[in-house]
GUZASE-245652 format. One record per residue: x, y, z of N, C-alpha, C in turn. Coordinates in steps of 0.001 Angstrom, whole numbers, plus 500000, padded with zeros to 6 digits. Layout:
<pts>
+--------+--------+--------+--------+--------+--------+--------+--------+--------+
|    n.x |    n.y |    n.z |   ca.x |   ca.y |   ca.z |    c.x |    c.y |    c.z |
+--------+--------+--------+--------+--------+--------+--------+--------+--------+
|      X |      Y |      Z |      X |      Y |      Z |      X |      Y |      Z |
...
+--------+--------+--------+--------+--------+--------+--------+--------+--------+
</pts>
This chain:
<pts>
+--------+--------+--------+--------+--------+--------+--------+--------+--------+
|    n.x |    n.y |    n.z |   ca.x |   ca.y |   ca.z |    c.x |    c.y |    c.z |
+--------+--------+--------+--------+--------+--------+--------+--------+--------+
| 223679 | 232405 | 297203 | 223916 | 233035 | 296065 | 224475 | 234611 | 296239 |
| 224739 | 235279 | 295156 | 225102 | 236734 | 295335 | 224045 | 237604 | 294838 |
| 223588 | 238554 | 295654 | 222678 | 239492 | 295191 | 223063 | 240943 | 295366 |
| 223115 | 241773 | 294341 | 223599 | 243086 | 294299 | 222454 | 243990 | 294274 |
| 222417 | 244775 | 295306 | 221123 | 245837 | 295347 | 221498 | 247129 | 295433 |
| 221079 | 247999 | 294622 | 221224 | 249429 | 294644 | 219822 | 250017 | 294753 |
| 219523 | 250852 | 295900 | 218191 | 251342 | 296117 | 218311 | 252911 | 296608 |
| 217186 | 253508 | 296355 | 217285 | 254900 | 296713 | 217362 | 255048 | 298335 |
| 218110 | 255826 | 298683 | 218371 | 256303 | 300197 | 217047 | 256680 | 300842 |
| 216259 | 257442 | 300207 | 215026 | 258044 | 300690 | 213758 | 257191 | 300062 |
| 213010 | 256390 | 300917 | 211902 | 255753 | 300456 | 210997 | 256627 | 299520 |
| 210776 | 257753 | 299919 | 209843 | 258556 | 299331 | 210223 | 258876 | 297770 |
| 211498 | 258642 | 297464 | 212097 | 258883 | 296098 | 211975 | 257778 | 295145 |
| 211475 | 256479 | 295704 | 211461 | 255308 | 295004 | 210271 | 255237 | 294016 |
| 210504 | 254917 | 292937 | 209485 | 254860 | 291806 | 208613 | 253814 | 291899 |
| 209056 | 252676 | 292653 | 208180 | 251528 | 292709 | 208630 | 250339 | 291653 |
| 209481 | 250754 | 290835 | 210230 | 249751 | 289751 | 211362 | 249201 | 290257 |
| 211633 | 248013 | 289957 | 212801 | 247390 | 290218 | 213407 | 246954 | 288915 |
| 214658 | 247370 | 288501 | 215354 | 246726 | 287264 | 215939 | 245436 | 287714 |
| 215555 | 244267 | 287339 | 216172 | 243041 | 287750 | 217134 | 242394 | 286741 |
| 218354 | 242206 | 287074 | 219200 | 241614 | 286173 | 219998 | 240255 | 286621 |
| 219779 | 239265 | 285829 | 220556 | 238241 | 286181 | 221983 | 238399 | 285842 |
| 222955 | 238298 | 286731 | 224444 | 238491 | 286668 | 224915 | 237470 | 285606 |
| 225910 | 237925 | 284689 | 226519 | 237092 | 283767 | 227132 | 236056 | 284502 |
| 227169 | 234860 | 283919 | 227952 | 233694 | 284518 | 229461 | 233793 | 284392 |
| 229964 | 234748 | 283367 | 231380 | 234959 | 283199 | 231785 | 236122 | 284107 |
| 232326 | 235797 | 285305 | 232837 | 236596 | 286222 | 231775 | 237500 | 287029 |
| 230413 | 237152 | 286754 | 229343 | 237732 | 287465 | 229206 | 239273 | 286988 |
| 229532 | 239657 | 285992 | 229242 | 241054 | 285426 | 227867 | 241283 | 285330 |
| 227512 | 242630 | 285512 | 225978 | 243121 | 285358 | 225989 | 244192 | 284531 |
| 224645 | 244740 | 284202 | 224356 | 245768 | 283399 | 224001 | 247052 | 283951 |
| 224378 | 247221 | 285201 | 224165 | 248543 | 285819 | 224562 | 249794 | 285184 |
| 225758 | 249656 | 284545 | 226107 | 250655 | 283681 | 225265 | 251229 | 282647 |
| 224491 | 250155 | 282051 | 223838 | 250610 | 280882 | 222456 | 251262 | 281312 |
| 222108 | 251107 | 282441 | 220778 | 251684 | 282910 | 220967 | 252703 | 283974 |
| 222237 | 252959 | 284489 | 222369 | 253622 | 285756 | 221788 | 255108 | 285561 |
| 222051 | 255778 | 284420 | 221457 | 257157 | 284381 | 219914 | 257304 | 284529 |
| 219415 | 256110 | 283669 | 217859 | 256127 | 283709 | 217344 | 255747 | 285122 |
| 217958 | 254800 | 285798 | 217308 | 254310 | 287022 | 217641 | 255571 | 288155 |
| 218535 | 256193 | 288086 | 218943 | 257191 | 289168 | 218097 | 258392 | 288908 |
| 217820 | 258668 | 287726 | 216857 | 259756 | 287311 | 215445 | 259517 | 287698 |
| 215098 | 258142 | 287476 | 213753 | 257633 | 287765 | 213503 | 257419 | 289163 |
| 214437 | 257106 | 290036 | 214204 | 256651 | 291342 | 214014 | 255054 | 291444 |
| 214324 | 254330 | 290421 | 214420 | 252874 | 290407 | 215410 | 252290 | 291310 |
| 215054 | 251119 | 291621 | 215903 | 250187 | 292291 | 216531 | 249310 | 291255 |
| 217871 | 248745 | 291566 | 218462 | 247819 | 290625 | 218961 | 246734 | 291591 |
| 218679 | 245387 | 291110 | 218844 | 244098 | 291796 | 219474 | 243202 | 290770 |
| 220632 | 242635 | 291014 | 221363 | 241734 | 290113 | 221491 | 240485 | 291001 |
| 221252 | 239260 | 290477 | 221482 | 237947 | 291143 | 222332 | 237024 | 290154 |
| 223254 | 236430 | 290941 | 223953 | 235327 | 290310 | 223104 | 233982 | 289922 |
| 223337 | 233816 | 288630 | 222477 | 232605 | 288269 | 223391 | 231507 | 287851 |
| 224710 | 231477 | 288370 | 225478 | 230221 | 288110 | 226828 | 230470 | 287148 |
| 227355 | 229620 | 286688 | 228492 | 229636 | 285854 | 228197 | 229649 | 284355 |
| 229172 | 229553 | 283577 | 229064 | 229470 | 282055 | 229603 | 228278 | 281603 |
| 228997 | 227680 | 280597 | 229447 | 226383 | 279956 | 230823 | 226721 | 279314 |
| 231108 | 227812 | 278908 | 232269 | 227941 | 278198 | 233620 | 228183 | 278932 |
| 233303 | 228530 | 280339 | 234396 | 228931 | 281092 | 235399 | 227832 | 281362 |
| 234962 | 226509 | 281493 | 236073 | 225498 | 281619 | 237088 | 225473 | 280555 |
| 236709 | 225976 | 279369 | 237600 | 225920 | 278264 | 238341 | 227084 | 277902 |
| 238122 | 228153 | 278715 | 238998 | 229356 | 278662 | 240409 | 229214 | 279191 |
| 241164 | 229999 | 278728 | 242617 | 230042 | 279015 | 242710 | 230395 | 280498 |
| 243506 | 229690 | 281286 | 243653 | 229970 | 282775 | 244182 | 231343 | 282982 |
| 243832 | 231973 | 284069 | 244432 | 233226 | 284419 | 244487 | 233352 | 285849 |
| 244826 | 234498 | 286419 | 245111 | 234732 | 287864 | 243943 | 234695 | 288548 |
| 242649 | 234845 | 288023 | 241309 | 234789 | 288724 | 240428 | 233823 | 287927 |
| 239568 | 233174 | 288759 | 238617 | 232294 | 288106 | 237768 | 232963 | 287199 |
| 237170 | 232427 | 286290 | 236187 | 233074 | 285532 | 234775 | 232880 | 285743 |
| 234461 | 231587 | 286420 | 233183 | 231477 | 286908 | 232670 | 232379 | 287758 |
| 231375 | 232797 | 287539 | 230903 | 233768 | 288543 | 230764 | 233167 | 289913 |
| 230582 | 231721 | 289977 | 230386 | 231083 | 291186 | 231499 | 230947 | 292137 |
| 232753 | 231213 | 291367 | 233953 | 231301 | 292081 | 234610 | 232677 | 292156 |
| 234435 | 233598 | 291265 | 235127 | 234850 | 291214 | 235014 | 235697 | 292583 |
| 233698 | 235609 | 293052 | 233466 | 236514 | 294356 | 234373 | 235996 | 295501 |
| 234337 | 234683 | 295584 | 234913 | 234113 | 296909 | 236359 | 234228 | 296624 |
| 236869 | 234154 | 295414 | 238375 | 234378 | 295196 | 238826 | 235891 | 295588 |
| 237908 | 236635 | 295237 | 238131 | 238059 | 295544 | 238075 | 238294 | 296917 |
| 237081 | 237858 | 297682 | 236934 | 238232 | 298945 | 236237 | 237009 | 299698 |
| 237303 | 236047 | 300137 | 236882 | 234800 | 300653 | 235982 | 234821 | 301992 |
| 236272 | 235983 | 302634 | 235668 | 236278 | 304065 | 234020 | 236566 | 303650 |
| 233957 | 237802 | 302934 | 232619 | 238138 | 302654 | 231733 | 237175 | 302018 |
| 232355 | 236304 | 301182 | 231574 | 235358 | 300364 | 231686 | 233875 | 300844 |
| 232014 | 233781 | 302056 | 232283 | 232420 | 302670 | 231015 | 231573 | 302539 |
| 229943 | 232180 | 302669 | 228663 | 231398 | 302660 | 228022 | 231038 | 301408 |
| 228519 | 231496 | 300353 | 228156 | 231281 | 298934 | 228253 | 229812 | 298674 |
| 227344 | 229056 | 298277 | 227448 | 227797 | 298020 | 226596 | 227387 | 296864 |
| 227335 | 227101 | 295720 | 226668 | 226707 | 294458 | 227317 | 225319 | 294002 |
| 226397 | 224505 | 293410 | 226976 | 223208 | 292825 | 227983 | 223476 | 291832 |
| 229049 | 222861 | 291852 | 230190 | 223051 | 291018 | 230013 | 222694 | 289573 |
| 229401 | 221578 | 289355 | 229265 | 221254 | 287917 | 227537 | 221204 | 287392 |
| 226712 | 221990 | 288125 | 225355 | 221929 | 287841 | 224709 | 223263 | 288027 |
| 224256 | 223692 | 287032 | 223582 | 225118 | 287113 | 222179 | 224926 | 287032 |
| 221493 | 223761 | 287043 | 220077 | 223559 | 287090 | 219272 | 224398 | 288057 |
| 219856 | 224686 | 289114 | 219049 | 225441 | 290107 | 218994 | 226945 | 289923 |
| 219547 | 227372 | 288664 | 219533 | 228816 | 288482 | 218000 | 229292 | 288220 |
| 217209 | 228600 | 287726 | 215912 | 228841 | 287325 | 215059 | 229234 | 288565 |
| 215273 | 228339 | 289691 | 214646 | 228557 | 290919 | 215256 | 229827 | 291662 |
| 216648 | 229883 | 291458 | 217357 | 231113 | 292323 | 216785 | 232418 | 291597 |
| 216632 | 232387 | 290271 | 216176 | 233614 | 289754 | 214648 | 234008 | 290176 |
| 213973 | 233001 | 290089 | 212438 | 233187 | 290584 | 212371 | 233457 | 292122 |
| 213055 | 232758 | 292671 | 213015 | 232952 | 294487 | 213377 | 234337 | 294767 |
| 214610 | 234833 | 294009 | 215137 | 236238 | 294181 | 214066 | 237216 | 293718 |
| 213310 | 236978 | 292618 | 212422 | 238031 | 292334 | 211201 | 238027 | 293515 |
| 210927 | 236778 | 293730 | 209963 | 236802 | 294891 | 210377 | 237494 | 296184 |
| 211775 | 237385 | 296420 | 212244 | 237994 | 297623 | 212188 | 239564 | 297483 |
| 212567 | 240104 | 296282 | 212672 | 241369 | 296138 | 211238 | 242082 | 296324 |
| 210088 | 241260 | 296119 | 208818 | 241912 | 296337 | 208305 | 241721 | 297703 |
| 209131 | 240861 | 298558 | 208780 | 240613 | 299952 | 209064 | 241744 | 300844 |
| 208173 | 241887 | 301951 | 208421 | 242855 | 302813 | 209623 | 242672 | 303748 |
| 210156 | 241367 | 303551 | 211297 | 241211 | 304487 | 212595 | 241137 | 303568 |
| 212421 | 241441 | 302409 | 213637 | 241243 | 301455 | 214412 | 242409 | 301331 |
| 215455 | 242497 | 300463 | 216440 | 243471 | 300463 | 215878 | 244934 | 300090 |
| 214683 | 244909 | 299871 | 213929 | 246342 | 299452 | 212833 | 246588 | 300442 |
| 213032 | 245826 | 301617 | 212054 | 246195 | 302755 | 211963 | 247568 | 303051 |
| 210733 | 248118 | 303161 | 210347 | 249465 | 303392 | 210156 | 250225 | 302117 |
| 210325 | 249589 | 300956 | 209900 | 250319 | 299687 | 208695 | 249599 | 299072 |
| 207856 | 250381 | 298509 | 206543 | 249730 | 297875 | 206999 | 249315 | 296453 |
| 207332 | 248129 | 296283 | 207671 | 247555 | 294885 | 206365 | 247291 | 294157 |
| 206091 | 247977 | 293017 | 205009 | 247790 | 292242 | 205163 | 246992 | 290825 |
| 206387 | 247234 | 290557 | 206654 | 246653 | 289202 | 208339 | 246108 | 289149 |
| 208477 | 244920 | 288492 | 209659 | 244095 | 288464 | 210086 | 243971 | 286946 |
| 211063 | 244609 | 286513 | 211296 | 244362 | 285034 | 212720 | 243704 | 284904 |
| 212759 | 242489 | 284222 | 214096 | 241839 | 283979 | 214760 | 242235 | 282636 |
| 216050 | 242273 | 282609 | 216669 | 242586 | 281384 | 218051 | 241833 | 281425 |
| 218377 | 241369 | 280205 | 219817 | 240769 | 280018 | 220216 | 240756 | 278621 |
| 221552 | 240670 | 278407 | 222181 | 240922 | 277290 | 223088 | 239591 | 277062 |
| 223079 | 239073 | 275971 | 223975 | 237971 | 275407 | 223471 | 236682 | 276082 |
| 224351 | 236036 | 276976 | 223916 | 234697 | 277560 | 222577 | 235218 | 278515 |
| 222690 | 236272 | 279208 | 221631 | 236564 | 280098 | 220224 | 236921 | 279315 |
| 220332 | 237371 | 278149 | 219064 | 237504 | 277362 | 218777 | 236263 | 276909 |
| 219736 | 235199 | 276601 | 219263 | 233854 | 276257 | 218535 | 233074 | 277455 |
| 219178 | 233321 | 278527 | 218764 | 232926 | 279881 | 217110 | 233088 | 280073 |
| 216870 | 234548 | 279676 | 215531 | 234974 | 280011 | 214606 | 234432 | 278875 |
| 215031 | 234214 | 277627 | 214319 | 233517 | 276492 | 214089 | 232041 | 277161 |
| 214878 | 231319 | 277606 | 214638 | 229978 | 278129 | 213757 | 229849 | 279363 |
| 214013 | 230937 | 280245 | 212998 | 231177 | 281326 | 211481 | 231204 | 281093 |
| 211312 | 231936 | 279903 | 210068 | 232190 | 279310 | 209546 | 231079 | 278521 |
| 210250 | 230525 | 277627 | 209702 | 229443 | 276834 | 209725 | 228097 | 277311 |
| 210585 | 227898 | 278363 | 210314 | 226678 | 278985 | 209329 | 226541 | 280186 |
| 208677 | 227590 | 280424 | 207451 | 227584 | 281201 | 207870 | 228162 | 282737 |
| 209007 | 228810 | 282911 | 209200 | 229122 | 284257 | 208584 | 230461 | 284615 |
| 208313 | 231271 | 283539 | 207606 | 232455 | 283835 | 206075 | 232184 | 284228 |
| 205623 | 231185 | 283397 | 204199 | 230844 | 283741 | 204001 | 230156 | 284917 |
| 204977 | 229459 | 285500 | 204741 | 228707 | 286632 | 204971 | 229435 | 288091 |
| 205851 | 230405 | 287880 | 206160 | 231211 | 288964 | 205411 | 232443 | 289314 |
| 204435 | 232375 | 290322 | 203471 | 233452 | 290415 | 203238 | 233945 | 291950 |
| 202976 | 235149 | 292017 | 202551 | 235728 | 293211 | 201334 | 235112 | 293844 |
| 201085 | 235274 | 295147 | 199937 | 234633 | 295739 | 198591 | 234877 | 295024 |
| 198394 | 236150 | 294400 | 197261 | 236592 | 293720 | 197148 | 236088 | 292398 |
| 198215 | 235262 | 291967 | 198070 | 234768 | 290558 | 198970 | 235553 | 289627 |
| 199330 | 236698 | 289814 | 200100 | 237582 | 288835 | 201383 | 237183 | 288751 |
| 202129 | 237430 | 287555 | 203534 | 236968 | 287379 | 204516 | 237651 | 288367 |
| 205667 | 236992 | 288563 | 206735 | 237649 | 289435 | 207365 | 238919 | 288664 |
| 207410 | 238546 | 287489 | 208290 | 239572 | 286485 | 207243 | 240266 | 285612 |
| 207084 | 241462 | 285632 | 206074 | 242466 | 284760 | 206634 | 242644 | 283343 |
| 207717 | 242408 | 283029 | 208202 | 242569 | 281503 | 209716 | 242153 | 281409 |
| 210125 | 241855 | 280229 | 211443 | 241515 | 280049 | 211995 | 242308 | 278575 |
| 213345 | 242467 | 278718 | 214040 | 242965 | 277534 | 215207 | 241736 | 277338 |
| 215219 | 241033 | 276129 | 216020 | 240066 | 275644 | 217009 | 240865 | 274709 |
| 218274 | 241011 | 275006 | 219204 | 241867 | 274188 | 220160 | 240869 | 273754 |
| 220611 | 241065 | 272438 | 221601 | 240554 | 271534 | 221500 | 239016 | 271874 |
| 220491 | 238378 | 271775 | 220368 | 236853 | 272050 | 219555 | 236312 | 270922 |
| 220308 | 235653 | 269885 | 219555 | 235175 | 268558 | 219128 | 233827 | 268867 |
| 217736 | 233713 | 268606 | 217215 | 232392 | 268818 | 217621 | 231376 | 267546 |
| 218149 | 231913 | 266432 | 218404 | 231154 | 265406 | 219866 | 230710 | 265448 |
| 220580 | 231005 | 266538 | 221970 | 230706 | 266931 | 221940 | 229718 | 268023 |
| 222817 | 228715 | 268169 | 222915 | 227728 | 269187 | 222843 | 228370 | 270703 |
| 223771 | 229626 | 270782 | 223685 | 230193 | 272025 | 222444 | 230883 | 272613 |
| 221340 | 231060 | 271602 | 220089 | 231712 | 271952 | 219253 | 230924 | 272984 |
| 219787 | 229827 | 273398 | 218722 | 229117 | 274385 | 219770 | 228317 | 275233 |
| 219505 | 228381 | 276489 | 220353 | 227920 | 277567 | 219883 | 226528 | 278130 |
| 220770 | 225469 | 278170 | 220287 | 224184 | 278545 | 219814 | 224222 | 280013 |
| 218714 | 223456 | 280399 | 218011 | 223559 | 281503 | 218962 | 222953 | 282599 |
| 219867 | 222082 | 282384 | 220727 | 221597 | 283445 | 221940 | 220935 | 282638 |
| 222898 | 220400 | 283495 | 224117 | 219939 | 282776 | 223957 | 218530 | 281948 |
| 222701 | 217949 | 282172 | 222435 | 216625 | 281547 | 221667 | 216943 | 280261 |
| 221263 | 218284 | 279937 | 220488 | 218550 | 278871 | 221158 | 219093 | 277649 |
| 221053 | 218427 | 276338 | 221786 | 218833 | 275248 | 221216 | 220119 | 274765 |
| 221977 | 220938 | 274069 | 221633 | 222006 | 273466 | 220505 | 221796 | 272338 |
| 219460 | 222730 | 272518 | 218323 | 222485 | 271538 | 218852 | 222695 | 270196 |
| 218320 | 221921 | 269169 | 218636 | 222267 | 267796 | 218068 | 223444 | 267253 |
| 218516 | 224020 | 266308 | 218092 | 225489 | 265777 | 216720 | 225437 | 265335 |
| 216138 | 224405 | 265055 | 214924 | 224307 | 264556 | 213716 | 224084 | 265671 |
| 214219 | 223858 | 266817 | 213377 | 223508 | 267840 | 212319 | 224684 | 268249 |
| 211057 | 224315 | 268324 | 210048 | 225409 | 268549 | 210172 | 225980 | 269896 |
| 210871 | 225603 | 270878 | 211083 | 226187 | 272176 | 212052 | 227605 | 271981 |
| 212791 | 227621 | 270823 | 213522 | 228702 | 270689 | 212715 | 229949 | 270211 |
| 211582 | 229800 | 269718 | 210811 | 230945 | 269328 | 210017 | 231487 | 270523 |
| 210009 | 232808 | 270628 | 209354 | 233415 | 271786 | 207840 | 233043 | 271783 |
| 207357 | 232529 | 272966 | 205818 | 232257 | 272957 | 205294 | 233487 | 273644 |
| 204080 | 233580 | 273327 | 203218 | 234734 | 274026 | 202858 | 234497 | 275394 |
| 203172 | 235675 | 276281 | 203036 | 235481 | 277694 | 202143 | 236635 | 278024 |
| 201838 | 236639 | 279411 | 200871 | 237709 | 279877 | 201674 | 239095 | 280305 |
| 202872 | 239155 | 279827 | 203491 | 240498 | 279881 | 204288 | 240875 | 278774 |
| 204658 | 242220 | 278602 | 205472 | 242614 | 277512 | 206795 | 241913 | 277505 |
| 207322 | 241603 | 276390 | 208749 | 241162 | 276082 | 209093 | 241894 | 274804 |
| 210266 | 242642 | 275093 | 210980 | 243231 | 274006 | 212314 | 242676 | 273696 |
| 212557 | 242343 | 272384 | 213722 | 241737 | 271973 | 214528 | 242691 | 271054 |
| 215885 | 242993 | 271526 | 216671 | 243649 | 270791 | 217793 | 243057 | 270122 |
| 218077 | 243216 | 269006 | 219332 | 242596 | 268217 | 220197 | 243708 | 267668 |
| 221452 | 243427 | 267901 | 222463 | 244190 | 267340 | 222738 | 243782 | 265855 |
| 223653 | 244545 | 265098 | 224010 | 244213 | 263772 | 224994 | 242909 | 263784 |
| 225391 | 242650 | 264821 | 226320 | 241514 | 264960 | 225417 | 240189 | 264755 |
| 224239 | 240235 | 265448 | 223390 | 239109 | 265569 | 222843 | 238906 | 264089 |
| 222579 | 239912 | 263228 | 222104 | 239826 | 261990 | 223186 | 239191 | 260938 |
| 224618 | 239554 | 261282 | 225564 | 239213 | 260470 | 226121 | 237855 | 260670 |
| 226296 | 237533 | 262020 | 226793 | 236127 | 262433 | 225973 | 235167 | 262755 |
| 224981 | 235510 | 263386 | 223935 | 234516 | 263918 | 222717 | 234195 | 263125 |
+--------+--------+--------+--------+--------+--------+--------+--------+--------+
</pts>
């Protein structure tokens, strides 16, 4: 997959906090711009990880560049991203990729080697907010643990993802139907870390 890492140059200035962001399946966009000022001032690290493509991209109008995050990077730089290998029509591995990358971020041999990681906070907006809701409510948060039993992720922000709208929950794999609006899995379940949900006016009006 693709992992984007921004970290303090000097280990002594690292706060211990990682801002962990699933990259949007549409062209692999990230949320660095929304948190950059805070992260730089605080000494946080930022890690973004590609979690697959987007169900809507096959129906988008064709353009000069592919829209799927799994294809955009290799189109832009085929040499650098030659090793990327993602199933073309199956994003069911995205849950393991996300968890494994969070585990790698905490590893002494990962991309933040030499830094003392003490907290990993995940945040996402729109599709990636819905991705996190599904990650939590389908049991992936509960199942993925550190060796001491503590969770991989220390807190979540779910942004502009309405659970009462069909896009508020991501299918587990390509063979899974979208959950009906009344499915209880759409309602946030209590977990052992803080979860903050933010809605914009657009969600109140349209969703």
